[in-house]
RODO-2510 file (C-alpha; in nm, 4 decimals, decimal comma):
residues 442
     n   res          X          Y          Z
     1     m     0,0203    -0,0006    -0,0111
     2     s     0,1241     0,3480    -0,1273
     3     v     0,1358     0,5714     0,2175
     4     v    -0,0694     0,8971     0,2031
     5     v    -0,0800     1,0921     0,5281
     6     r    -0,2185     1,4416     0,5842
     7     w    -0,1855     1,7000     0,8640
     8     a    -0,4889     1,9294     0,8888
     9     p    -0,4418     2,2554     1,0839
    10     s    -0,7145     2,5034     1,1315
    11     p    -0,5700     2,8626     1,0160
    12     t    -0,6980     3,0383     1,3238
    13     g    -0,3633     3,1436     1,4562
    14     r     0,0080     3,0405     1,4490
    15     i     0,0861     2,7024     1,5037
    16     h     0,3020     2,5958     1,8129
    17     l     0,4968     2,3001     1,9336
    18     g     0,2068     2,0921     2,0180
    19     n     0,0956     2,1440     1,6497
    20     a     0,4211     2,0810     1,5262
    21     r     0,4461     1,7451     1,6972
    22     p     0,1848     1,5560     1,4703
    23     a     0,2888     1,7528     1,1599
    24     l     0,6374     1,6318     1,1925
    25     l     0,5373     1,2602     1,2948
    26     n     0,3176     1,2420     0,9903
    27     w     0,6220     1,3783     0,7713
    28     y     0,8695     1,1358     0,9120
    29     f     0,6049     0,8293     0,8361
    30     a     0,5723     0,9547     0,4744
    31     r     0,9540     0,9725     0,4453
    32     r     1,0115     0,6552     0,6054
    33     h     0,7522     0,4599     0,3760
    34     g     0,8076     0,6446     0,0377
    35     g     0,4678     0,8236     0,0844
    36     r     0,3177     1,1437     0,0137
    37     f     0,2419     1,4200     0,2850
    38     v    -0,0814     1,6389     0,2213
    39     l    -0,1372     1,9489     0,3869
    40     r    -0,5192     2,0267     0,4302
    41     m    -0,6013     2,3759     0,5628
    42     d    -0,9460     2,2889     0,7715
    43     d    -1,0640     2,6542     0,6961
    44     t    -1,4313     2,6008     0,7263
    45     d    -1,4728     2,8328     1,0387
    46     h    -1,5052     3,1590     0,8335
    47     a    -1,5473     3,3748     1,1156
    48     r    -1,2019     3,2834     1,2621
    49     s    -0,9713     3,1528     0,9721
    50     t    -0,7769     3,3961     0,7720
    51     r    -0,5566     3,3750     0,4770
    52     e    -0,2730     3,5462     0,6668
    53     f    -0,2821     3,2423     0,9129
    54     a    -0,2634     2,9842     0,6505
    55     d     0,0186     3,1402     0,4993
    56     g     0,1808     3,1464     0,8172
    57     i     0,1423     2,7835     0,8605
    58     e     0,2882     2,7205     0,5206
    59     a     0,5935     2,9158     0,6065
    60     d     0,6484     2,7604     0,9485
    61     l     0,6238     2,4034     0,7938
    62     s     0,8676     2,5293     0,5284
    63     w     1,1205     2,6759     0,7886
    64     l     1,0882     2,3208     0,9861
    65     g     1,1866     2,1486     0,6494
    66     i     0,8483     2,0225     0,5436
    67     q     0,7511     2,0472     0,1743
    68     p     0,4006     1,9329     0,1286
    69     d     0,3449     1,6902    -0,1817
    70     l    -0,0296     1,8551    -0,2114
    71     l    -0,2118     2,1517    -0,0495
    72     v    -0,5837     2,1691    -0,0354
    73     r    -0,8351     2,4261     0,1668
    74     q    -1,1442     2,2717     0,2737
    75     s    -1,3095     2,6114     0,1790
    76     e    -1,2500     2,5365    -0,1811
    77     r    -1,4083     2,1614    -0,1563
    78     t    -1,7787     2,2350    -0,0233
    79     a    -1,9423     2,0701    -0,3343
    80     l    -1,7887     1,7304    -0,2345
    81     y    -1,9180     1,7900     0,1392
    82     d    -2,2625     1,8731    -0,0160
    83     a    -2,2747     1,5513    -0,2125
    84     a    -2,1874     1,3516     0,0807
    85     r    -2,4300     1,5230     0,2903
    86     d    -2,7232     1,4524     0,0273
    87     r    -2,5952     1,0718     0,0236
    88     l    -2,6160     1,0398     0,3985
    89     i    -2,9665     1,2002     0,4154
    90     a    -3,1086     0,9715     0,1530
    91     a    -2,9610     0,6865     0,3600
    92     g    -3,1337     0,8163     0,6693
    93     r    -2,8011     0,8443     0,8478
    94     l    -2,8242     1,2356     0,8520
    95     y    -3,1353     1,3738     1,0457
    96     p    -3,2496     1,7614     1,0957
    97     c    -3,2778     1,8640     1,4604
    98     y    -3,4746     2,1894     1,5606
    99     e    -3,3690     2,2168     1,9357
   100     t    -3,1950     2,5590     2,0338
   101     e    -2,8788     2,5260     2,2385
   102     e    -3,0839     2,6365     2,5533
   103     e    -3,3268     2,3555     2,4949
   104     l    -3,0251     2,1261     2,4671
   105     d    -2,8834     2,2431     2,7732
   106     r    -3,1924     2,1978     2,9788
   107     k    -3,2053     1,8337     2,8272
   108     r    -2,8691     1,7249     2,9514
   109     a    -2,9213     1,8833     3,2995
   110     r    -3,2384     1,6894     3,3282
   111     a    -3,0469     1,3722     3,2363
   112     r    -2,7840     1,4448     3,4875
   113     l    -3,0668     1,4954     3,7815
   114     l    -3,2106     1,1452     3,6781
   115     g    -2,8606     1,0051     3,6806
   116     k    -2,8472     0,9206     3,3006
   117     p    -2,5543     1,0065     3,0730
   118     p    -2,6278     1,3591     2,9240
   119     i    -2,6408     1,2418     2,5575
   120     y    -2,9001     1,3335     2,2983
   121     d    -3,2286     1,1715     2,3119
   122     r    -3,2884     1,1666     1,9418
   123     a    -3,6083     1,3230     1,9957
   124     a    -3,5946     1,4640     1,6214
   125     l    -3,6333     1,1345     1,4802
   126     n    -3,9844     1,1310     1,5820
   127     l    -4,0929     1,4372     1,4417
   128     t    -4,3332     1,4208     1,1501
   129     d    -4,3293     1,6224     0,8237
   130     e    -4,6015     1,8497     0,9801
   131     d    -4,3859     1,8918     1,3086
   132     r    -4,0886     1,9932     1,0971
   133     a    -4,3099     2,2196     0,8956
   134     r    -4,4539     2,3967     1,2222
   135     l    -4,1071     2,4205     1,3427
   136     e    -3,9654     2,6103     1,0436
   137     a    -4,2477     2,8382     1,0355
   138     e    -4,1666     2,9679     1,3600
   139     g    -3,8213     3,0431     1,2208
   140     r    -3,6214     2,7483     1,3127
   141     t    -3,3494     2,6167     1,1012
   142     p    -3,2443     2,2745     1,1680
   143     h    -2,8807     2,1326     1,2493
   144     w    -2,8093     1,7997     1,1203
   145     r    -2,6975     1,5171     1,3376
   146     f    -2,5428     1,1758     1,2119
   147     k    -2,7299     0,8819     1,3351
   148     l    -2,4605     0,6300     1,5189
   149     d    -2,5120     0,2605     1,5082
   150     g    -2,4522     0,2503     1,8581
   151     r    -2,1888    -0,0284     1,8884
   152     p    -1,8557    -0,0845     1,9924
   153     v    -1,6039     0,0251     1,7127
   154     q    -1,2706    -0,1492     1,7106
   155     f    -0,9706    -0,0590     1,5536
   156     d    -0,5932    -0,1456     1,5961
   157     d    -0,3965     0,2032     1,6672
   158     l    -0,0498     0,2090     1,5204
   159     i     0,0660     0,3468     1,8455
   160     k    -0,1710     0,2422     2,1287
   161     g    -0,2731    -0,1000     2,0046
   162     p    -0,6162    -0,2558     2,0070
   163     q    -0,8902     0,0042     2,0933
   164     t    -1,2807    -0,0048     2,1082
   165     v    -1,4754     0,3209     2,1118
   166     n    -1,8477     0,2411     2,2042
   167     t    -2,0740     0,4678     2,0090
   168     a    -2,3678     0,3721     2,2064
   169     s    -2,2380     0,5922     2,4982
   170     m    -2,2214     0,8999     2,2790
   171     s    -2,4554     1,1675     2,1320
   172     d    -2,5222     1,1714     1,7649
   173     p    -2,2676     1,4084     1,6405
   174     v    -2,3918     1,7421     1,4868
   175     l    -2,2294     1,7491     1,1431
   176     i    -2,4115     2,0650     1,0049
   177     r    -2,4794     2,3812     1,1897
   178     a    -2,8272     2,5379     1,1656
   179     d    -2,6502     2,8258     0,9460
   180     g    -2,5420     2,5298     0,7047
   181     s    -2,1866     2,5449     0,7822
   182     y    -2,0018     2,2247     0,8283
   183     l    -1,8209     2,1245     1,1515
   184     y    -1,4884     1,9275     1,1306
   185     t    -1,6204     1,5682     1,1363
   186     l    -1,7928     1,5286     0,7896
   187     p    -1,5476     1,7348     0,5786
   188     s    -1,2542     1,5661     0,7337
   189     v    -1,3920     1,2271     0,6550
   190     v    -1,4923     1,3038     0,2851
   191     d    -1,1303     1,4608     0,2393
   192     d    -0,9698     1,1462     0,3514
   193     i    -1,1936     0,9371     0,1149
   194     d    -1,1209     1,1850    -0,1769
   195     l    -0,7616     1,2362    -0,1121
   196     g    -0,6920     0,8548    -0,0556
   197     i    -0,5491     0,9008     0,3121
   198     t    -0,4144     0,5756     0,4098
   199     h    -0,2998     0,6757     0,7681
   200     i    -0,4496     0,9325     1,0166
   201     i    -0,1601     1,0171     1,2811
   202     r    -0,2751     1,2741     1,5511
   203     g    -0,2974     1,3331     1,9415
   204     e    -0,4551     1,0945     2,1524
   205     d    -0,7250     1,3453     2,2296
   206     h    -0,9009     1,2312     1,9121
   207     v    -0,9269     0,8690     2,0074
   208     s    -1,2665     0,9104     2,1149
   209     n    -1,3802     1,0852     1,7808
   210     t    -1,2577     0,7573     1,5890
   211     g    -1,5662     0,5683     1,6442
   212     t    -1,7751     0,8186     1,5035
   213     q    -1,5380     0,8813     1,2230
   214     i    -1,5191     0,5132     1,1235
   215     e    -1,9045     0,4912     1,1201
   216     i    -1,9155     0,7721     0,8889
   217     f    -1,6760     0,6198     0,6643
   218     e    -1,8451     0,2930     0,6541
   219     a    -2,1725     0,5052     0,5849
   220     l    -2,0176     0,6584     0,2784
   221     g    -1,8914     0,3162     0,1579
   222     a    -1,5314     0,3575     0,2201
   223     a    -1,2896     0,1628     0,4065
   224     p    -1,1535     0,3678     0,7109
   225     p    -0,7722     0,4354     0,6947
   226     i    -0,5212     0,3074     0,9551
   227     f    -0,5266     0,5319     1,2870
   228     g    -0,2236     0,6302     1,4970
   229     h    -0,2467     0,8189     1,8160
   230     h     0,0490     0,9645     1,9905
   231     n     0,0911     1,1126     2,3433
   232     l     0,0477     1,4841     2,3529
   233     l     0,3439     1,7275     2,4047
   234     t     0,2805     1,9519     2,7020
   235     d     0,4706     2,2627     2,8461
   236     a     0,7077     2,2874     3,1219
   237     q     0,4262     2,2830     3,3889
   238     g     0,2517     2,0125     3,2228
   239     l    -0,0335     2,1859     3,0400
   240     g    -0,1453     2,1706     2,7032
   241     f    -0,0340     2,3913     2,4074
   242     s    -0,3108     2,6262     2,3097
   243     k    -0,3340     2,8957     2,0350
   244     r    -0,6108     3,0571     2,2551
   245     l    -0,3710     3,0453     2,5801
   246     g    -0,1154     3,2227     2,3754
   247     s     0,1420     2,9466     2,3555
   248     q     0,4585     3,0208     2,2262
   249     s     0,4494     2,9943     1,8505
   250     i     0,6930     2,8368     1,6093
   251     a     0,7124     3,1739     1,4473
   252     d     0,8320     3,2944     1,7861
   253     f     1,1076     3,0384     1,8119
   254     r     1,2444     3,1465     1,4868
   255     e     1,2600     3,4938     1,5648
   256     e     1,4222     3,4228     1,8989
   257     g     1,7026     3,2559     1,6759
   258     y     1,6321     2,8978     1,7358
   259     e     1,7493     2,6282     1,4699
   260     p     1,4318     2,4473     1,2989
   261     l     1,6017     2,1269     1,3410
   262     a     1,6263     2,1671     1,7295
   263     i     1,2582     2,2558     1,7366
   264     a     1,1797     1,9453     1,5352
   265     i     1,3855     1,7382     1,7520
   266     v     1,2315     1,8327     2,0763
   267     a     0,8810     1,8624     1,9432
   268     t     0,8963     1,4928     1,8277
   269     l     1,1634     1,2875     2,0294
   270     t     1,0198     1,4143     2,3555
   271     g     0,8131     1,1427     2,5005
   272     t     0,9835     0,8760     2,2939
   273     s     1,2352     0,6265     2,3897
   274     l     1,4936     0,7853     2,1445
   275     p     1,7047     1,0443     2,3262
   276     v     1,6715     1,4089     2,2517
   277     e     1,9997     1,4616     2,0904
   278     a     2,1268     1,6347     1,7604
   279     y     2,0532     1,4687     1,4428
   280     d     2,1914     1,5519     1,1123
   281     s     1,8370     1,6011     0,9285
   282     l     1,4640     1,5324     0,9512
   283     d     1,5432     1,2309     0,7194
   284     a     1,7817     1,1069     0,9549
   285     i     1,4881     1,1153     1,2502
   286     a     1,2483     0,9429     0,9971
   287     e     1,4742     0,6547     0,9357
   288     k     1,5369     0,5973     1,3405
   289     l     1,1846     0,6809     1,4853
   290     d     0,9619     0,3899     1,4856
   291     f     0,6190     0,4443     1,6191
   292     s     0,6705     0,1865     1,8784
   293     m     0,9236     0,4173     2,0355
   294     i     0,6339     0,6668     2,1288
   295     s     0,5847     0,6544     2,4959
   296     h     0,1858     0,6018     2,6207
   297     g     0,2882     0,8690     2,9097
   298     s     0,3144     1,2216     2,8864
   299     a     0,5592     1,4195     2,6884
   300     r     0,6728     1,7390     2,8950
   301     f     0,8563     2,0064     2,6984
   302     d     1,1859     2,1367     2,8513
   303     p     1,3203     2,4558     2,7708
   304     a     1,6606     2,4090     2,9260
   305     e     1,6743     2,0946     2,7016
   306     l     1,6005     2,2998     2,3769
   307     d     1,8795     2,5331     2,4598
   308     t     2,1207     2,2547     2,4976
   309     l     2,0334     2,1012     2,1978
   310     n     2,0226     2,4175     1,9934
   311     a     2,3771     2,5030     2,1101
   312     r     2,5060     2,1381     2,0260
   313     l     2,3885     2,1828     1,6718
   314     l     2,5320     2,5191     1,6382
   315     h     2,8805     2,3769     1,7898
   316     a     2,8739     2,1271     1,5148
   317     m     2,7841     2,3352     1,2348
   318     p     3,0118     2,3604     0,9446
   319     y     3,1575     2,7021     0,7926
   320     a     2,9842     2,5987     0,4761
   321     v     2,6455     2,5920     0,6344
   322     a     2,6920     2,8822     0,8627
   323     a     2,8670     3,1046     0,5809
   324     p     2,5371     3,2623     0,4058
   325     r     2,3756     3,3281     0,7455
   326     l     2,7005     3,5015     0,8718
   327     s     2,6901     3,6891     0,5585
   328     a     2,3439     3,8126     0,5817
   329     l     2,4700     3,9480     0,9298
   330     g     2,7725     4,1197     0,7782
   331     l     3,0366     3,8475     0,9092
   332     e     3,2596     3,6241     0,7479
   333     g     3,5684     3,4044     0,8207
   334     e     3,5969     3,0446     0,8854
   335     a     3,8545     3,0970     1,1571
   336     m     3,6292     3,3354     1,3270
   337     w     3,3463     3,0844     1,3018
   338     t     3,5592     2,7624     1,4168
   339     l     3,6463     2,9913     1,7233
   340     l     3,3295     3,1569     1,8333
   341     r     3,0727     2,8968     1,7669
   342     e     3,1487     2,6679     2,0681
   343     n     3,0139     2,9755     2,2709
   344     l     2,6770     3,0013     2,1004
   345     v     2,3294     2,8923     2,2312
   346     k     2,1477     3,0726     1,9234
   347     f     2,2871     3,1852     1,6018
   348     p     2,2419     3,5550     1,6493
   349     d     2,4726     3,5369     1,9381
   350     i     2,7618     3,5438     1,7048
   351     v     2,7115     3,8920     1,6361
   352     e     2,7980     4,0048     2,0073
   353     w     3,1028     3,7253     2,0175
   354     s     3,2327     3,8910     1,7046
   355     k     3,3122     4,1921     1,8841
   356     l     3,5775     4,0177     2,0825
   357     l     3,7594     4,0190     1,7559
   358     t     3,6553     4,3503     1,5893
   359     g     3,5641     4,5527     1,8947
   360     p     3,4605     4,7404     2,0580
   361     v     3,5652     4,5643     2,3932
   362     e     3,5945     4,7640     2,7372
   363     p     3,8724     4,5999     2,9089
   364     v     3,7964     4,5098     3,2608
   365     v     4,1092     4,5859     3,5006
   366     a     4,0817     4,5230     3,8529
   367     d     4,3550     4,7611     4,0675
   368     e     4,5483     4,4651     4,2086
   369     d     4,6170     4,3410     3,8415
   370     r     4,7463     4,6575     3,6968
   371     d     5,1082     4,6045     3,7513
   372     f     5,0762     4,2248     3,6471
   373     l     4,8947     4,3368     3,3131
   374     a     5,1732     4,6182     3,2517
   375     l     5,4435     4,3356     3,2632
   376     a     5,2172     4,1345     3,0383
   377     k     5,2163     4,3963     2,8066
   378     a     5,5776     4,4239     2,8178
   379     l     5,6334     4,0716     2,7577
   380     l     5,3777     4,0271     2,4651
   381     p     5,5740     3,8253     2,2023
   382     p     5,6618     3,9780     1,8683
   383     e     5,4898     3,8456     1,5767
   384     p     5,4281     3,6047     1,3589
   385     w     5,1942     3,4578     1,6013
   386     d     5,0339     3,0820     1,6085
   387     e     4,8720     2,8833     1,8654
   388     t     5,1968     2,8319     2,0735
   389     t     5,2267     3,1898     2,1259
   390     w     4,9678     3,1858     2,4133
   391     s     5,1926     2,9392     2,6054
   392     h     5,5497     3,1303     2,5518
   393     w     5,3611     3,4413     2,6856
   394     t     5,2054     3,2902     2,9819
   395     n     5,5046     3,0766     3,0745
   396     a     5,7115     3,3683     3,0754
   397     l     5,4629     3,5796     3,2912
   398     k     5,4337     3,2511     3,5349
   399     a     5,8150     3,2747     3,5697
   400     s     5,8265     3,6441     3,6348
   401     t     5,5270     3,6794     3,8718
   402     g     5,4755     3,3329     4,0112
   403     r     5,1248     3,3752     3,9248
   404     k     4,9204     3,0344     3,7963
   405     g     4,5914     2,9019     3,7421
   406     k     4,3067     3,1555     3,7702
   407     g     4,5419     3,4173     3,9159
   408     l     4,7033     3,4172     3,5900
   409     f     4,4485     3,3706     3,3205
   410     l     4,1655     3,5418     3,4368
   411     p     4,3050     3,8844     3,4458
   412     l     4,4485     3,8597     3,0880
   413     r     4,0730     3,7017     2,9684
   414     m     3,9130     4,0345     3,1363
   415     a     4,1511     4,2698     2,9867
   416     l     4,1513     4,0952     2,6404
   417     t     3,7871     4,0427     2,6077
   418     g     3,5977     4,2094     2,8884
   419     r     3,4422     3,8927     3,0021
   420     h     3,4878     3,6126     3,2408
   421     d     3,3795     3,3430     2,9639
   422     g     3,4550     3,2991     2,6039
   423     p     3,6886     3,1069     2,3541
   424     e     3,9965     2,9665     2,4037
   425     l     4,2619     3,2368     2,4651
   426     k     4,5242     3,0442     2,2642
   427     s     4,3053     3,0723     1,9650
   428     l     4,1490     3,4129     2,0130
   429     l     4,5203     3,5505     2,0577
   430     v     4,6057     3,4442     1,7019
   431     l     4,3177     3,6177     1,5370
   432     l     4,3295     3,9349     1,7869
   433     g     4,7070     3,9839     1,6538
   434     r     4,9609     4,1713     1,8608
   435     k     4,8044     4,5598     1,7745
   436     a     4,4727     4,4663     1,9190
   437     c     4,6164     4,2905     2,2224
   438     l     4,8526     4,5870     2,3089
   439     d     4,5342     4,8474     2,2696
   440     r     4,3418     4,6294     2,5257
   441     l     4,6303     4,5815     2,7936
   442     p     4,6645     4,8731     3,0119
***
């Protein structure tokens, strides 16, 4: 079977790490099996969906390294949904209901008082043609519910194993609103059939929806795809990511200077048996990650883990990869990159670190070190310099002053860089050159 997967975001905001997880897992699965990845914009919510958000989602996916094989928009596919609606009505599986939301709330409250489950009582199935005509004459327009079989629906989940969803304990779901617009469920199933989706990989919060969707697939004469429900990624406090709660978006991470590969690794390997460590590419992850490795427990995002991983990717980044990005920042030089990359957490940090070479640097000189630094200036070796220059210089200072360890090296670092931390001084010295060192030593 040729694998076809889909990721179906609603363009009602920018995507966050929780959204990126299923997008990437679907991408890995398609790559691993030589399949196709469909991006489907679920933009039937006309009040909240915007083209700006849709374009932003495409940009975020591209930044992460995902290029869809096909892009479809549900707003352009209404004729397909209308045809499926008519088939279900003709088959007696889709029926009109006229209760208002307030009336439904009262029914649910009454059921709870009686100790019954608050599911829809199917009263609308008992309406006669005259009843419906009378209600419509009152100005009511129907919403439409799908009549469930009310049976245990079984499926073998790619990740969670055998599952059973009993639709007898569920309300017949509303598929069409009173204004004629479609809710998520019917367009989703129709698209999955039309696009030949073979596998639906999504968060475990959708497991309970699967019974209803399988019944709709069958009612439309189609075999259901294979389902796989992964654990959800939560934030550092264990709360779910949410657009409405203002969770940090993928665009935010990009603007803060994180590497897309670091985001992809953290978003997908967290909550699996694979370690969250550096990989060369998304394809390298796809080759290694099998869905049997996804935990059935929670997957909690750790910002510190992201910073550590991001730094590791930068520390291993070859100059050929970094060069175009350095050029965009007005920087160049392989020796500079090789020296300074070990100090980066995010790529834009290179701008500040490069000032160690180009200046301006404000030397930090303690009063008790002034005589020592004056002697260091006098003993500074003549050029040409190489990476042995540092040891020759510091050995001479050690012999002259008796200083060693931190007492020897820290005053030199503070005078030459103005910082307690930074790159190896033996390498920095060569790139600085004698004149810059003389200028910075008091």
